[in-house]
C-alpha positions in Angstrom: 0.0 0.0 0.0 1.2 3.5 -0.7 2.3 5.9 1.9 -1.0 7.3 3.6 0.3 9.7 6.2 -1.1 13.2 5.7 -3.8 12.0 3.4 -6.8 14.5 3.6 -10.3 13.0 4.4 -11.5 10.8 1.7 -14.9 9.7 0.4 -14.4 6.3 -1.2 -17.3 5.2 -3.4 -16.9 1.8 -5.2 -19.1 -0.7 -6.9 -18.5 -4.5 -6.1 -19.3 -4.9 -9.8 -16.6 -2.7 -11.1 -14.8 -4.4 -13.9 -11.9 -2.1 -14.3 -10.9 -1.1 -10.8 -11.1 -4.1 -8.5 -13.3 -3.5 -5.5 -10.8 -5.1 -3.2 -8.4 -2.1 -3.8 -11.0 0.3 -2.1 -11.5 -2.2 0.7 -7.7 -2.5 1.3 -7.4 1.4 1.2 -10.2 1.9 3.7 -8.5 -0.7 6.0 -5.2 1.0 5.6 -6.7 4.5 6.3 -8.5 2.9 9.4 -5.4 1.5 10.7 -3.6 4.9 10.6 -6.6 6.8 11.9 -7.3 8.7 8.8 -10.7 10.3 8.3 -12.6 8.6 5.6 -16.0 7.2 4.6 -16.4 4.1 2.4 -19.7 3.5 0.5 -20.1 0.3 -1.5 -22.7 -0.4 -4.1 -24.0 -3.6 -5.8 -24.2 -1.4 -9.0 -23.1 0.1 -11.4 -20.1 -1.3 -13.2 -17.3 1.1 -13.7 -19.5 3.6 -15.6 -23.1 4.6 -15.1 -25.5 6.6 -17.0 -27.6 9.1 -15.0 -30.4 8.6 -17.5 -30.5 4.8 -17.2 -29.6 4.7 -13.5 -31.1 8.1 -12.3 -32.2 6.9 -8.8 -28.9 5.0 -8.3 -26.7 7.9 -9.4 -28.7 10.3 -7.3 -28.0 8.0 -4.3 -24.2 8.1 -5.1 -24.2 11.8 -5.4 -26.1 12.2 -2.1 -23.6 9.9 -0.5 -20.7 11.8 -1.8 -22.2 15.2 -0.8 -23.1 13.9 2.6 -19.6 12.7 3.1 -18.0 15.9 2.1 -20.5 17.9 4.3 -19.6 15.7 7.2 -15.9 16.4 6.8 -16.4 20.1 6.4 -18.8 20.4 9.4 -16.5 18.3 11.6 -19.2 15.7 12.0 
């Protein structure tokens, strides 16, 4: 794993179905951040694959965007 010290808060969003970027990499990154006490939030999804269409997956895309905004808001507000 890469050097993580000093990494800013991170929102990790990853699909278990991603065919290009292995889900296990985000799992390992989250574990590494946890071990080092780094602020992060990890959201996993059963969908989409690597890419998604906001037209085809409107509700799912909205959920991902809401999760990302909630994560960032939490970091900025100190929650």
